[in-house]
N, C-alpha and C positions, 0 to 999 in steps of 0.2 A: 817279558813284562817289566815295566818300569814304575810300578806303583810306589814303592819305597823311595826310589830315586827321585821321582816327581815330588813326593812329600818333602824330602830333604831340600830339593831345589826351591820349593815354595817357601820354606822356612828361611833360607838364605836370601831370597828375593825380598821377603817381608822385612828382614833385618836391615838390608841395604836401603830399602825405601824409607823405613822409619828413621834411619840415621840421616839420610839426605834431607828429609823434611825437618828433622830436629835441628840439624846444623844450619840449614838455610833460614830457619825462623829465629835463630838465636842472635841477639845483638853481638857483634864481634868482640866488644869489650868484655863479654861474659865468658868467652872461650877459655881463657887461662887465668881468670880471676881466682885468687886464693883468699880464703877466709881464715881468720885466726883460730876460730873454734870449729872443730868438725866432730861429728859423731864418729866413734871408733869403727862403726860398720861401713862408713862411707870411704874412709881412708884419705890419704893425702893427695891423690891425683885430682887435677882440675877437671872440669867438664870436657874440655878439648882433649886432655891427655887420656881420659877414659874412652872417648870416642875413637881416638887414634889406636889405643890398645885393642879395642873391639875389632876394628878393621885389621889390625896386625895379626890377630888370631886367625882370621880367614886367610890373610896373605900367607902366613907361615904354613898352614895346612895345605893350601892348594899349590904353593911352591914346592912342598914336599911330595905331593901326589904327582904333579906334572913334571918336576925336574929333579926330584930327590934332594932338594935343597931345603932342609928343615931349619934354616937360619931364622932366629928371632929378628923381626924387622925393627927392633928397638933402636938400633944404631942410626938408621936412615929415616926414622919417623919421630925424631925429637921435636918438641915444640918449636925450637929455633928453626927447623927446616920446614915445618908445617905451621907457620905462624899466623895464618889468616884463614878466613872461611873459604876463600877461593882455593887456596892450596890444599885444604883438607878435602874439599869437594873433588878436586882433581885426583887426590890420592884415593879417595873412595871409588872413583871411576876406574882407576888402574887396578884396584883390588877386585872390582866386579868383573873386569875383563879377564883377569886371571881365574876367578871362580868359574866363570862361564866356560873357559877353556878346559878347566878341570872336569866339569860335568860332562864334557864331550868324550871323556875316557870311559864313561859308564855306558855299557850297552844294554844291560838288564839288571834286575835286582840281585841276581846271583853274584855280580861283581862285588857287592857290599860284604860278602863273606870272605873275600880274598884277603889274605894277610900280607902286610908290607912292613918293612922296618920304619917305625915312626916315632922319633928319629932313632932311638936306641933299642927299642924292643918291638917285637912283632905285634901288630894290632890289625884287626879287621878294618876295612875301609868304612864299614857301617859304624863301628865304634869311634873311629876318628872323626867322622862327620858329626856324630851325636855330641861328642865332647867339644868340638869346635863351635857348634851352634850354642851349646850351653855356656861356654866361656865367653863367646862374643856377646851374647845377650846379657851375661852377668856384667861385663864392663859397660855395655850400653845402659843398663839399669842403674849402675852407679853414676853415670853421667846425668841421667834424669834426676836421681836423688840429690846429687850435689847441687844441681841447679835449683831444686826445690829448697834446699837449705839456704842458698844464696838469696833466694826470693822470699825469705822468712816464712817458709812453709807453704807458699802458694805453688800449686802444681804448674808445671810448664805447659805450654800449648804445643802438644805433639801432634 
């Protein structure tokens, strides 16, 4: 039975779809716009940097699950490398392909209780997926909030 696996997969698909819609609807000049005053809860990352970090959480997890490479993708996902909407959308597509390949490793819900080194301590696959969705959605939410601050409190069209 794959009830939990399907629920996790649905969460990742919704995260990906929300991110694609958001990035595609965002004027490109807003991606890396910095504002001088930010709320301490939003932090210093721009809209684009938060979106890239969100996708990076997913990439790191599924790189770890599929290849045992728990490298933080920070080095190859710098704003200089992903400087446009098109490049970010391409990166999101690459991350989604990796995520889909990772879900092919799961045959049933019992797989979620298996422990793997992630990256330095043993964790169950279920807890890894739960942490990843939470962290990725956190960065996505920060991107939405930062855009709202840039827009003087007006919510974005997501």
